[in-house]
mmCIF file of the N, C-alpha and C atoms, coordinates in Angstrom:
data_MODEL
# 
_entry.id   MODEL 
# 
loop_
_atom_site.group_PDB 
_atom_site.id 
_atom_site.type_symbol 
_atom_site.label_atom_id 
_atom_site.label_alt_id 
_atom_site.label_comp_id 
_atom_site.label_asym_id 
_atom_site.label_entity_id 
_atom_site.label_seq_id 
_atom_site.pdbx_PDB_ins_code 
_atom_site.Cartn_x 
_atom_site.Cartn_y 
_atom_site.Cartn_z 
_atom_site.occupancy 
_atom_site.B_iso_or_equiv 
_atom_site.pdbx_formal_charge 
_atom_site.auth_seq_id 
_atom_site.auth_comp_id 
_atom_site.auth_asym_id 
_atom_site.auth_atom_id 
_atom_site.pdbx_PDB_model_num 
ATOM 1   N N  . MET A 1 1  ? 45.494 67.196 -69.311  1.00 0.00 ? 1  MET A N  1 
ATOM 2   C CA . MET A 1 1  ? 46.102 67.515 -70.579  1.00 0.00 ? 1  MET A CA 1 
ATOM 3   C C  . MET A 1 1  ? 47.610 67.484 -70.470  1.00 0.00 ? 1  MET A C  1 
ATOM 4   N N  . THR A 1 2  ? 48.168 67.964 -69.376  1.00 0.00 ? 2  THR A N  1 
ATOM 5   C CA . THR A 1 2  ? 49.624 67.987 -69.271  1.00 0.00 ? 2  THR A CA 1 
ATOM 6   C C  . THR A 1 2  ? 50.194 66.581 -69.212  1.00 0.00 ? 2  THR A C  1 
ATOM 7   N N  . ALA A 1 3  ? 49.471 65.641 -68.592  1.00 0.00 ? 3  ALA A N  1 
ATOM 8   C CA . ALA A 1 3  ? 49.943 64.257 -68.564  1.00 0.00 ? 3  ALA A CA 1 
ATOM 9   C C  . ALA A 1 3  ? 49.952 63.674 -69.969  1.00 0.00 ? 3  ALA A C  1 
ATOM 10  N N  . ALA A 1 4  ? 48.943 63.984 -70.759  1.00 0.00 ? 4  ALA A N  1 
ATOM 11  C CA . ALA A 1 4  ? 48.902 63.492 -72.132  1.00 0.00 ? 4  ALA A CA 1 
ATOM 12  C C  . ALA A 1 4  ? 50.037 64.090 -72.965  1.00 0.00 ? 4  ALA A C  1 
ATOM 13  N N  . MET A 1 5  ? 50.352 65.345 -72.713  1.00 0.00 ? 5  MET A N  1 
ATOM 14  C CA . MET A 1 5  ? 51.457 65.976 -73.438  1.00 0.00 ? 5  MET A CA 1 
ATOM 15  C C  . MET A 1 5  ? 52.787 65.335 -73.046  1.00 0.00 ? 5  MET A C  1 
ATOM 16  N N  . ARG A 1 6  ? 52.979 65.041 -71.743  1.00 0.00 ? 6  ARG A N  1 
ATOM 17  C CA . ARG A 1 6  ? 54.216 64.401 -71.307  1.00 0.00 ? 6  ARG A CA 1 
ATOM 18  C C  . ARG A 1 6  ? 54.366 63.012 -71.894  1.00 0.00 ? 6  ARG A C  1 
ATOM 19  N N  . LEU A 1 7  ? 53.250 62.314 -72.084  1.00 0.00 ? 7  LEU A N  1 
ATOM 20  C CA . LEU A 1 7  ? 53.278 60.975 -72.667  1.00 0.00 ? 7  LEU A CA 1 
ATOM 21  C C  . LEU A 1 7  ? 53.285 61.008 -74.191  1.00 0.00 ? 7  LEU A C  1 
ATOM 22  N N  . ARG A 1 8  ? 53.303 62.222 -74.744  1.00 0.00 ? 8  ARG A N  1 
ATOM 23  C CA . ARG A 1 8  ? 53.290 62.443 -76.198  1.00 0.00 ? 8  ARG A CA 1 
ATOM 24  C C  . ARG A 1 8  ? 52.026 61.873 -76.864  1.00 0.00 ? 8  ARG A C  1 
ATOM 25  N N  . CYS A 1 9  ? 50.935 61.942 -76.149  1.00 0.00 ? 9  CYS A N  1 
ATOM 26  C CA . CYS A 1 9  ? 49.630 61.543 -76.690  1.00 0.00 ? 9  CYS A CA 1 
ATOM 27  C C  . CYS A 1 9  ? 48.910 62.819 -77.109  1.00 0.00 ? 9  CYS A C  1 
ATOM 28  N N  . TYR A 1 10 ? 49.323 63.370 -78.226  1.00 0.00 ? 10 TYR A N  1 
ATOM 29  C CA . TYR A 1 10 ? 48.815 64.672 -78.641  1.00 0.00 ? 10 TYR A CA 1 
ATOM 30  C C  . TYR A 1 10 ? 47.338 64.625 -79.025  1.00 0.00 ? 10 TYR A C  1 
ATOM 31  N N  . GLU A 1 11 ? 46.892 63.489 -79.554  1.00 0.00 ? 11 GLU A N  1 
ATOM 32  C CA . GLU A 1 11 ? 45.484 63.367 -79.912  1.00 0.00 ? 11 GLU A CA 1 
ATOM 33  C C  . GLU A 1 11 ? 44.602 63.457 -78.672  1.00 0.00 ? 11 GLU A C  1 
ATOM 34  N N  . VAL A 1 12 ? 45.062 62.862 -77.577  1.00 0.00 ? 12 VAL A N  1 
ATOM 35  C CA . VAL A 1 12 ? 44.305 62.905 -76.330  1.00 0.00 ? 12 VAL A CA 1 
ATOM 36  C C  . VAL A 1 12 ? 44.267 64.340 -75.789  1.00 0.00 ? 12 VAL A C  1 
ATOM 37  N N  . ALA A 1 13 ? 45.382 65.037 -75.880  1.00 0.00 ? 13 ALA A N  1 
ATOM 38  C CA . ALA A 1 13 ? 45.436 66.414 -75.393  1.00 0.00 ? 13 ALA A CA 1 
ATOM 39  C C  . ALA A 1 13 ? 44.502 67.316 -76.199  1.00 0.00 ? 13 ALA A C  1 
ATOM 40  N N  . ILE A 1 14 ? 44.523 67.183 -77.517  1.00 0.00 ? 14 ILE A N  1 
ATOM 41  C CA . ILE A 1 14 ? 43.642 67.986 -78.368  1.00 0.00 ? 14 ILE A CA 1 
ATOM 42  C C  . ILE A 1 14 ? 42.181 67.619 -78.116  1.00 0.00 ? 14 ILE A C  1 
ATOM 43  N N  . GLY A 1 15 ? 41.915 66.328 -77.947  1.00 0.00 ? 15 GLY A N  1 
ATOM 44  C CA . GLY A 1 15 ? 40.552 65.896 -77.638  1.00 0.00 ? 15 GLY A CA 1 
ATOM 45  C C  . GLY A 1 15 ? 40.067 66.444 -76.312  1.00 0.00 ? 15 GLY A C  1 
ATOM 46  N N  . ASP A 1 16 ? 40.974 66.526 -75.343  1.00 0.00 ? 16 ASP A N  1 
ATOM 47  C CA . ASP A 1 16 ? 40.632 67.100 -74.046  1.00 0.00 ? 16 ASP A CA 1 
ATOM 48  C C  . ASP A 1 16 ? 40.268 68.578 -74.176  1.00 0.00 ? 16 ASP A C  1 
ATOM 49  N N  . ILE A 1 17 ? 41.038 69.298 -74.957  1.00 0.00 ? 17 ILE A N  1 
ATOM 50  C CA . ILE A 1 17 ? 40.771 70.721 -75.160  1.00 0.00 ? 17 ILE A CA 1 
ATOM 51  C C  . ILE A 1 17 ? 39.413 70.920 -75.830  1.00 0.00 ? 17 ILE A C  1 
ATOM 52  N N  . PHE A 1 18 ? 39.161 70.188 -76.917  1.00 0.00 ? 18 PHE A N  1 
ATOM 53  C CA . PHE A 1 18 ? 37.903 70.376 -77.631  1.00 0.00 ? 18 PHE A CA 1 
ATOM 54  C C  . PHE A 1 18 ? 36.714 69.810 -76.853  1.00 0.00 ? 18 PHE A C  1 
ATOM 55  N N  . GLY A 1 19 ? 36.927 68.747 -76.075  1.00 0.00 ? 19 GLY A N  1 
ATOM 56  C CA . GLY A 1 19 ? 35.846 68.221 -75.250  1.00 0.00 ? 19 GLY A CA 1 
ATOM 57  C C  . GLY A 1 19 ? 35.408 69.218 -74.192  1.00 0.00 ? 19 GLY A C  1 
ATOM 58  N N  . THR A 1 20 ? 36.391 69.843 -73.540  1.00 0.00 ? 20 THR A N  1 
ATOM 59  C CA . THR A 1 20 ? 36.078 70.875 -72.555  1.00 0.00 ? 20 THR A CA 1 
ATOM 60  C C  . THR A 1 20 ? 35.400 72.059 -73.218  1.00 0.00 ? 20 THR A C  1 
ATOM 61  N N  . ASN A 1 21 ? 35.873 72.412 -74.395  1.00 0.00 ? 21 ASN A N  1 
ATOM 62  C CA . ASN A 1 21 ? 35.317 73.522 -75.153  1.00 0.00 ? 21 ASN A CA 1 
ATOM 63  C C  . ASN A 1 21 ? 33.842 73.261 -75.483  1.00 0.00 ? 21 ASN A C  1 
ATOM 64  N N  . LEU A 1 22 ? 33.536 72.075 -75.967  1.00 0.00 ? 22 LEU A N  1 
ATOM 65  C CA . LEU A 1 22 ? 32.147 71.737 -76.306  1.00 0.00 ? 22 LEU A CA 1 
ATOM 66  C C  . LEU A 1 22 ? 31.271 71.670 -75.061  1.00 0.00 ? 22 LEU A C  1 
ATOM 67  N N  . PHE A 1 23 ? 31.823 71.164 -73.967  1.00 0.00 ? 23 PHE A N  1 
ATOM 68  C CA . PHE A 1 23 ? 31.045 71.108 -72.713  1.00 0.00 ? 23 PHE A CA 1 
ATOM 69  C C  . PHE A 1 23 ? 30.692 72.511 -72.240  1.00 0.00 ? 23 PHE A C  1 
ATOM 70  N N  . ASN A 1 24 ? 31.651 73.422 -72.292  1.00 0.00 ? 24 ASN A N  1 
ATOM 71  C CA . ASN A 1 24 ? 31.394 74.798 -71.860  1.00 0.00 ? 24 ASN A CA 1 
ATOM 72  C C  . ASN A 1 24 ? 30.353 75.473 -72.754  1.00 0.00 ? 24 ASN A C  1 
ATOM 73  N N  . ALA A 1 25 ? 30.431 75.236 -74.060  1.00 0.00 ? 25 ALA A N  1 
ATOM 74  C CA . ALA A 1 25 ? 29.436 75.807 -74.974  1.00 0.00 ? 25 ALA A CA 1 
ATOM 75  C C  . ALA A 1 25 ? 28.050 75.226 -74.689  1.00 0.00 ? 25 ALA A C  1 
ATOM 76  N N  . ALA A 1 26 ? 27.993 73.931 -74.373  1.00 0.00 ? 26 ALA A N  1 
ATOM 77  C CA . ALA A 1 26 ? 26.711 73.309 -74.057  1.00 0.00 ? 26 ALA A CA 1 
ATOM 78  C C  . ALA A 1 26 ? 26.141 73.865 -72.752  1.00 0.00 ? 26 ALA A C  1 
ATOM 79  N N  . MET A 1 27 ? 27.002 74.154 -71.797  1.00 0.00 ? 27 MET A N  1 
ATOM 80  C CA . MET A 1 27 ? 26.527 74.721 -70.534  1.00 0.00 ? 27 MET A CA 1 
ATOM 81  C C  . MET A 1 27 ? 25.931 76.113 -70.741  1.00 0.00 ? 27 MET A C  1 
ATOM 82  N N  . VAL A 1 28 ? 26.532 76.908 -71.610  1.00 0.00 ? 28 VAL A N  1 
ATOM 83  C CA . VAL A 1 28 ? 25.959 78.229 -71.915  1.00 0.00 ? 28 VAL A CA 1 
ATOM 84  C C  . VAL A 1 28 ? 24.567 78.053 -72.520  1.00 0.00 ? 28 VAL A C  1 
ATOM 85  N N  . PHE A 1 29 ? 24.416 77.066 -73.403  1.00 0.00 ? 29 PHE A N  1 
ATOM 86  C CA . PHE A 1 29 ? 23.120 76.801 -74.021  1.00 0.00 ? 29 PHE A CA 1 
ATOM 87  C C  . PHE A 1 29 ? 22.086 76.383 -72.973  1.00 0.00 ? 29 PHE A C  1 
ATOM 88  N N  . VAL A 1 30 ? 22.476 75.491 -72.059  1.00 0.00 ? 30 VAL A N  1 
ATOM 89  C CA . VAL A 1 30 ? 21.555 75.021 -71.016  1.00 0.00 ? 30 VAL A CA 1 
ATOM 90  C C  . VAL A 1 30 ? 21.172 76.168 -70.085  1.00 0.00 ? 30 VAL A C  1 
ATOM 91  N N  . ILE A 1 31 ? 22.149 76.971 -69.698  1.00 0.00 ? 31 ILE A N  1 
ATOM 92  C CA . ILE A 1 31 ? 21.854 78.108 -68.821  1.00 0.00 ? 31 ILE A CA 1 
ATOM 93  C C  . ILE A 1 31 ? 20.938 79.094 -69.525  1.00 0.00 ? 31 ILE A C  1 
ATOM 94  N N  . ASP A 1 32 ? 21.158 79.284 -70.824  1.00 0.00 ? 32 ASP A N  1 
ATOM 95  C CA . ASP A 1 32 ? 20.306 80.194 -71.587  1.00 0.00 ? 32 ASP A CA 1 
ATOM 96  C C  . ASP A 1 32 ? 18.872 79.673 -71.661  1.00 0.00 ? 32 ASP A C  1 
ATOM 97  N N  . LEU A 1 33 ? 18.709 78.362 -71.757  1.00 0.00 ? 33 LEU A N  1 
ATOM 98  C CA . LEU A 1 33 ? 17.363 77.780 -71.791  1.00 0.00 ? 33 LEU A CA 1 
ATOM 99  C C  . LEU A 1 33 ? 16.646 77.907 -70.453  1.00 0.00 ? 33 LEU A C  1 
ATOM 100 N N  . THR A 1 34 ? 17.386 77.770 -69.358  1.00 0.00 ? 34 THR A N  1 
ATOM 101 C CA . THR A 1 34 ? 16.749 77.767 -68.050  1.00 0.00 ? 34 THR A CA 1 
ATOM 102 C C  . THR A 1 34 ? 16.601 79.159 -67.448  1.00 0.00 ? 34 THR A C  1 
ATOM 103 N N  . ALA A 1 35 ? 17.352 80.125 -67.916  1.00 0.00 ? 35 ALA A N  1 
ATOM 104 C CA . ALA A 1 35 ? 17.261 81.478 -67.363  1.00 0.00 ? 35 ALA A CA 1 
ATOM 105 C C  . ALA A 1 35 ? 15.970 82.137 -67.834  1.00 0.00 ? 35 ALA A C  1 
ATOM 106 N N  . SER A 1 36 ? 15.325 82.822 -66.928  1.00 0.00 ? 36 SER A N  1 
ATOM 107 C CA . SER A 1 36 ? 14.058 83.465 -67.283  1.00 0.00 ? 36 SER A CA 1 
ATOM 108 C C  . SER A 1 36 ? 14.255 84.919 -67.717  1.00 0.00 ? 36 SER A C  1 
ATOM 109 N N  . ASP A 1 37 ? 15.450 85.442 -67.531  1.00 0.00 ? 37 ASP A N  1 
ATOM 110 C CA . ASP A 1 37 ? 15.729 86.827 -67.906  1.00 0.00 ? 37 ASP A CA 1 
ATOM 111 C C  . ASP A 1 37 ? 16.128 86.914 -69.373  1.00 0.00 ? 37 ASP A C  1 
ATOM 112 N N  . ALA A 1 38 ? 16.865 87.949 -69.689  1.00 0.00 ? 38 ALA A N  1 
ATOM 113 C CA . ALA A 1 38 ? 17.376 88.145 -71.050  1.00 0.00 ? 38 ALA A CA 1 
ATOM 114 C C  . ALA A 1 38 ? 18.377 87.044 -71.394  1.00 0.00 ? 38 ALA A C  1 
ATOM 115 N N  . PRO A 1 39 ? 18.646 86.841 -72.684  1.00 0.00 ? 39 PRO A N  1 
ATOM 116 C CA . PRO A 1 39 ? 19.630 85.828 -73.084  1.00 0.00 ? 39 PRO A CA 1 
ATOM 117 C C  . PRO A 1 39 ? 20.985 86.062 -72.411  1.00 0.00 ? 39 PRO A C  1 
ATOM 118 N N  . VAL A 1 40 ? 21.675 84.969 -72.150  1.00 0.00 ? 40 VAL A N  1 
ATOM 119 C CA . VAL A 1 40 ? 22.944 85.036 -71.423  1.00 0.00 ? 40 VAL A CA 1 
ATOM 120 C C  . VAL A 1 40 ? 23.955 85.899 -72.166  1.00 0.00 ? 40 VAL A C  1 
ATOM 121 N N  . LEU A 1 41 ? 24.097 85.699 -73.458  1.00 0.00 ? 41 LEU A N  1 
ATOM 122 C CA . LEU A 1 41 ? 25.083 86.472 -74.211  1.00 0.00 ? 41 LEU A CA 1 
ATOM 123 C C  . LEU A 1 41 ? 24.695 87.940 -74.323  1.00 0.00 ? 41 LEU A C  1 
ATOM 124 N N  . GLY A 1 42 ? 23.448 88.267 -74.024  1.00 0.00 ? 42 GLY A N  1 
ATOM 125 C CA . GLY A 1 42 ? 23.031 89.657 -74.018  1.00 0.00 ? 42 GLY A CA 1 
ATOM 126 C C  . GLY A 1 42 ? 23.459 90.396 -72.749  1.00 0.00 ? 42 GLY A C  1 
ATOM 127 N N  . ARG A 1 43 ? 23.832 89.637 -71.719  1.00 0.00 ? 43 ARG A N  1 
ATOM 128 C CA . ARG A 1 43 ? 24.227 90.237 -70.450  1.00 0.00 ? 43 ARG A CA 1 
ATOM 129 C C  . ARG A 1 43 ? 25.737 90.318 -70.258  1.00 0.00 ? 43 ARG A C  1 
ATOM 130 N N  . VAL A 1 44 ? 26.506 89.854 -71.222  1.00 0.00 ? 44 VAL A N  1 
ATOM 131 C CA . VAL A 1 44 ? 27.963 89.864 -71.080  1.00 0.00 ? 44 VAL A CA 1 
ATOM 132 C C  . VAL A 1 44 ? 28.558 90.912 -72.015  1.00 0.00 ? 44 VAL A C  1 
ATOM 133 N N  . GLY A 1 45 ? 29.837 91.151 -71.868  1.00 0.00 ? 45 GLY A N  1 
ATOM 134 C CA . GLY A 1 45 ? 30.514 92.152 -72.685  1.00 0.00 ? 45 GLY A CA 1 
ATOM 135 C C  . GLY A 1 45 ? 30.805 91.666 -74.093  1.00 0.00 ? 45 GLY A C  1 
ATOM 136 N N  . ALA A 1 46 ? 31.241 92.588 -74.920  1.00 0.00 ? 46 ALA A N  1 
ATOM 137 C CA . ALA A 1 46 ? 31.548 92.282 -76.320  1.00 0.00 ? 46 ALA A CA 1 
ATOM 138 C C  . ALA A 1 46 ? 32.710 91.305 -76.440  1.00 0.00 ? 46 ALA A C  1 
ATOM 139 N N  . PHE A 1 47 ? 33.690 91.404 -75.543  1.00 0.00 ? 47 PHE A N  1 
ATOM 140 C CA . PHE A 1 47 ? 34.844 90.515 -75.592  1.00 0.00 ? 47 PHE A CA 1 
ATOM 141 C C  . PHE A 1 47 ? 34.427 89.064 -75.383  1.00 0.00 ? 47 PHE A C  1 
ATOM 142 N N  . THR A 1 48 ? 33.486 88.825 -74.486  1.00 0.00 ? 48 THR A N  1 
ATOM 143 C CA . THR A 1 48 ? 32.996 87.473 -74.216  1.00 0.00 ? 48 THR A CA 1 
ATOM 144 C C  . THR A 1 48 ? 32.216 86.935 -75.408  1.00 0.00 ? 48 THR A C  1 
ATOM 145 N N  . VAL A 1 49 ? 31.442 87.786 -76.050  1.00 0.00 ? 49 VAL A N  1 
ATOM 146 C CA . VAL A 1 49 ? 30.685 87.361 -77.230  1.00 0.00 ? 49 VAL A CA 1 
ATOM 147 C C  . VAL A 1 49 ? 31.640 86.982 -78.360  1.00 0.00 ? 49 VAL A C  1 
ATOM 148 N N  . VAL A 1 50 ? 32.673 87.779 -78.566  1.00 0.00 ? 50 VAL A N  1 
ATOM 149 C CA . VAL A 1 50 ? 33.660 87.464 -79.607  1.00 0.00 ? 50 VAL A CA 1 
ATOM 150 C C  . VAL A 1 50 ? 34.353 86.150 -79.275  1.00 0.00 ? 50 VAL A C  1 
ATOM 151 N N  . GLY A 1 51 ? 34.686 85.920 -78.004  1.00 0.00 ? 51 GLY A N  1 
ATOM 152 C CA . GLY A 1 51 ? 35.305 84.661 -77.593  1.00 0.00 ? 51 GLY A CA 1 
ATOM 153 C C  . GLY A 1 51 ? 34.404 83.471 -77.841  1.00 0.00 ? 51 GLY A C  1 
ATOM 154 N N  . ALA A 1 52 ? 33.113 83.620 -77.549  1.00 0.00 ? 52 ALA A N  1 
ATOM 155 C CA . ALA A 1 52 ? 32.159 82.534 -77.779  1.00 0.00 ? 52 ALA A CA 1 
ATOM 156 C C  . ALA A 1 52 ? 32.001 82.249 -79.268  1.00 0.00 ? 52 ALA A C  1 
ATOM 157 N N  . LEU A 1 53 ? 31.964 83.288 -80.085  1.00 0.00 ? 53 LEU A N  1 
ATOM 158 C CA . LEU A 1 53 ? 31.864 83.078 -81.534  1.00 0.00 ? 53 LEU A CA 1 
ATOM 159 C C  . LEU A 1 53 ? 33.128 82.440 -82.094  1.00 0.00 ? 53 LEU A C  1 
ATOM 160 N N  . LEU A 1 54 ? 34.285 82.856 -81.596  1.00 0.00 ? 54 LEU A N  1 
ATOM 161 C CA . LEU A 1 54 ? 35.543 82.244 -82.025  1.00 0.00 ? 54 LEU A CA 1 
ATOM 162 C C  . LEU A 1 54 ? 35.586 80.778 -81.621  1.00 0.00 ? 54 LEU A C  1 
ATOM 163 N N  . ASP A 1 55 ? 35.088 80.478 -80.442  1.00 0.00 ? 55 ASP A N  1 
ATOM 164 C CA . ASP A 1 55 ? 34.979 79.101 -79.973  1.00 0.00 ? 55 ASP A CA 1 
ATOM 165 C C  . ASP A 1 55 ? 34.122 78.281 -80.928  1.00 0.00 ? 55 ASP A C  1 
ATOM 166 N N  . LEU A 1 56 ? 33.004 78.818 -81.324  1.00 0.00 ? 56 LEU A N  1 
ATOM 167 C CA . LEU A 1 56 ? 32.099 78.124 -82.236  1.00 0.00 ? 56 LEU A CA 1 
ATOM 168 C C  . LEU A 1 56 ? 32.747 77.888 -83.593  1.00 0.00 ? 56 LEU A C  1 
ATOM 169 N N  . VAL A 1 57 ? 33.438 78.886 -84.126  1.00 0.00 ? 57 VAL A N  1 
ATOM 170 C CA . VAL A 1 57 ? 34.083 78.762 -85.441  1.00 0.00 ? 57 VAL A CA 1 
ATOM 171 C C  . VAL A 1 57 ? 35.196 77.723 -85.404  1.00 0.00 ? 57 VAL A C  1 
ATOM 172 N N  . ILE A 1 58 ? 36.051 77.771 -84.390  1.00 0.00 ? 58 ILE A N  1 
ATOM 173 C CA . ILE A 1 58 ? 37.175 76.834 -84.305  1.00 0.00 ? 58 ILE A CA 1 
ATOM 174 C C  . ILE A 1 58 ? 36.679 75.408 -84.109  1.00 0.00 ? 58 ILE A C  1 
ATOM 175 N N  . THR A 1 59 ? 35.670 75.224 -83.278  1.00 0.00 ? 59 THR A N  1 
ATOM 176 C CA . THR A 1 59 ? 35.117 73.884 -83.071  1.00 0.00 ? 59 THR A CA 1 
ATOM 177 C C  . THR A 1 59 ? 34.476 73.357 -84.345  1.00 0.00 ? 59 THR A C  1 
ATOM 178 N N  . THR A 1 60 ? 33.801 74.203 -85.093  1.00 0.00 ? 60 THR A N  1 
ATOM 179 C CA . THR A 1 60 ? 33.199 73.783 -86.359  1.00 0.00 ? 60 THR A CA 1 
ATOM 180 C C  . THR A 1 60 ? 34.271 73.368 -87.361  1.00 0.00 ? 60 THR A C  1 
ATOM 181 N N  . ILE A 1 61 ? 35.336 74.131 -87.458  1.00 0.00 ? 61 ILE A N  1 
ATOM 182 C CA . ILE A 1 61 ? 36.439 73.776 -88.364  1.00 0.00 ? 61 ILE A CA 1 
ATOM 183 C C  . ILE A 1 61 ? 37.044 72.440 -87.957  1.00 0.00 ? 61 ILE A C  1 
ATOM 184 N N  . PHE A 1 62 ? 37.241 72.224 -86.661  1.00 0.00 ? 62 PHE A N  1 
ATOM 185 C CA . PHE A 1 62 ? 37.789 70.964 -86.175  1.00 0.00 ? 62 PHE A CA 1 
ATOM 186 C C  . PHE A 1 62 ? 36.873 69.798 -86.526  1.00 0.00 ? 62 PHE A C  1 
ATOM 187 N N  . LEU A 1 63 ? 35.576 69.944 -86.287  1.00 0.00 ? 63 LEU A N  1 
ATOM 188 C CA . LEU A 1 63 ? 34.641 68.854 -86.567  1.00 0.00 ? 63 LEU A CA 1 
ATOM 189 C C  . LEU A 1 63 ? 34.547 68.558 -88.058  1.00 0.00 ? 63 LEU A C  1 
ATOM 190 N N  . VAL A 1 64 ? 34.591 69.579 -88.891  1.00 0.00 ? 64 VAL A N  1 
ATOM 191 C CA . VAL A 1 64 ? 34.584 69.352 -90.342  1.00 0.00 ? 64 VAL A CA 1 
ATOM 192 C C  . VAL A 1 64 ? 35.849 68.589 -90.745  1.00 0.00 ? 64 VAL A C  1 
ATOM 193 N N  . GLY A 1 65 ? 36.981 68.939 -90.144  1.00 0.00 ? 65 GLY A N  1 
ATOM 194 C CA . GLY A 1 65 ? 38.224 68.221 -90.426  1.00 0.00 ? 65 GLY A CA 1 
ATOM 195 C C  . GLY A 1 65 ? 38.161 66.767 -90.005  1.00 0.00 ? 65 GLY A C  1 
ATOM 196 N N  . VAL A 1 66 ? 37.533 66.484 -88.866  1.00 0.00 ? 66 VAL A N  1 
ATOM 197 C CA . VAL A 1 66 ? 37.404 65.103 -88.412  1.00 0.00 ? 66 VAL A CA 1 
ATOM 198 C C  . VAL A 1 66 ? 36.490 64.321 -89.339  1.00 0.00 ? 66 VAL A C  1 
ATOM 199 N N  . ILE A 1 67 ? 35.403 64.927 -89.768  1.00 0.00 ? 67 ILE A N  1 
ATOM 200 C CA . ILE A 1 67 ? 34.457 64.236 -90.650  1.00 0.00 ? 67 ILE A CA 1 
ATOM 201 C C  . ILE A 1 67 ? 35.084 63.993 -92.018  1.00 0.00 ? 67 ILE A C  1 
ATOM 202 N N  . GLU A 1 68 ? 35.781 64.953 -92.558  1.00 0.00 ? 68 GLU A N  1 
ATOM 203 C CA . GLU A 1 68 ? 36.369 64.823 -93.895  1.00 0.00 ? 68 GLU A CA 1 
ATOM 204 C C  . GLU A 1 68 ? 37.594 63.920 -93.915  1.00 0.00 ? 68 GLU A C  1 
ATOM 205 N N  . ARG A 1 69 ? 38.121 63.574 -92.758  1.00 0.00 ? 69 ARG A N  1 
ATOM 206 C CA . ARG A 1 69 ? 39.330 62.756 -92.692  1.00 0.00 ? 69 ARG A CA 1 
ATOM 207 C C  . ARG A 1 69 ? 39.047 61.283 -92.950  1.00 0.00 ? 69 ARG A C  1 
ATOM 208 N N  . ARG A 1 70 ? 37.802 60.903 -92.934  1.00 0.00 ? 70 ARG A N  1 
ATOM 209 C CA . ARG A 1 70 ? 37.468 59.495 -93.140  1.00 0.00 ? 70 ARG A CA 1 
ATOM 210 C C  . ARG A 1 70 ? 37.993 58.991 -94.464  1.00 0.00 ? 70 ARG A C  1 
ATOM 211 N N  . ASP A 1 71 ? 38.306 57.723 -94.503  1.00 0.00 ? 71 ASP A N  1 
ATOM 212 C CA . ASP A 1 71 ? 38.807 57.100 -95.728  1.00 0.00 ? 71 ASP A CA 1 
ATOM 213 C C  . ASP A 1 71 ? 37.635 56.896 -96.680  1.00 0.00 ? 71 ASP A C  1 
ATOM 214 N N  . ARG A 1 72 ? 37.725 57.550 -97.840  1.00 0.00 ? 72 ARG A N  1 
ATOM 215 C CA . ARG A 1 72 ? 36.635 57.456 -98.803  1.00 0.00 ? 72 ARG A CA 1 
ATOM 216 C C  . ARG A 1 72 ? 37.006 56.458 -99.895  1.00 0.00 ? 72 ARG A C  1 
ATOM 217 N N  . THR A 1 73 ? 36.135 55.508 -100.102 1.00 0.00 ? 73 THR A N  1 
ATOM 218 C CA . THR A 1 73 ? 36.328 54.533 -101.168 1.00 0.00 ? 73 THR A CA 1 
ATOM 219 C C  . THR A 1 73 ? 35.008 54.325 -101.897 1.00 0.00 ? 73 THR A C  1 
ATOM 220 N N  . VAL A 1 74 ? 35.113 53.898 -103.131 1.00 0.00 ? 74 VAL A N  1 
ATOM 221 C CA . VAL A 1 74 ? 33.954 53.538 -103.933 1.00 0.00 ? 74 VAL A CA 1 
ATOM 222 C C  . VAL A 1 74 ? 34.180 52.123 -104.414 1.00 0.00 ? 74 VAL A C  1 
ATOM 223 N N  . LEU A 1 75 ? 33.310 51.215 -103.982 1.00 0.00 ? 75 LEU A N  1 
ATOM 224 C CA . LEU A 1 75 ? 33.456 49.788 -104.306 1.00 0.00 ? 75 LEU A CA 1 
ATOM 225 C C  . LEU A 1 75 ? 34.835 49.275 -103.913 1.00 0.00 ? 75 LEU A C  1 
ATOM 226 N N  . ARG A 1 76 ? 35.290 49.665 -102.731 1.00 0.00 ? 76 ARG A N  1 
ATOM 227 C CA . ARG A 1 76 ? 36.578 49.301 -102.137 1.00 0.00 ? 76 ARG A CA 1 
ATOM 228 C C  . ARG A 1 76 ? 37.784 49.789 -102.933 1.00 0.00 ? 76 ARG A C  1 
ATOM 229 N N  . VAL A 1 77 ? 37.587 50.773 -103.791 1.00 0.00 ? 77 VAL A N  1 
ATOM 230 C CA . VAL A 1 77 ? 38.678 51.394 -104.539 1.00 0.00 ? 77 VAL A CA 1 
ATOM 231 C C  . VAL A 1 77 ? 38.695 52.864 -104.172 1.00 0.00 ? 77 VAL A C  1 
ATOM 232 N N  . GLY A 1 78 ? 39.845 53.356 -103.724 1.00 0.00 ? 78 GLY A N  1 
ATOM 233 C CA . GLY A 1 78 ? 39.863 54.727 -103.303 1.00 0.00 ? 78 GLY A CA 1 
ATOM 234 C C  . GLY A 1 78 ? 41.107 55.483 -103.732 1.00 0.00 ? 78 GLY A C  1 
# 
């Protein structure tokens, strides 16, 4: 990420942050599926749960922004 920032490739830096964020969220999901004990988020503190929920909200807002950014046209008129 720091190399992308030095090269002023801000889109790459933001993509790196959100890509890592989504990978970490997916790993929690996979670990939760494979663990035979209680759910993973049930074994951590409240601060971690709030962080995970904030992660989910921010990633959802980002993805909605990416989807809505598409160029919308009707019969090639927009």
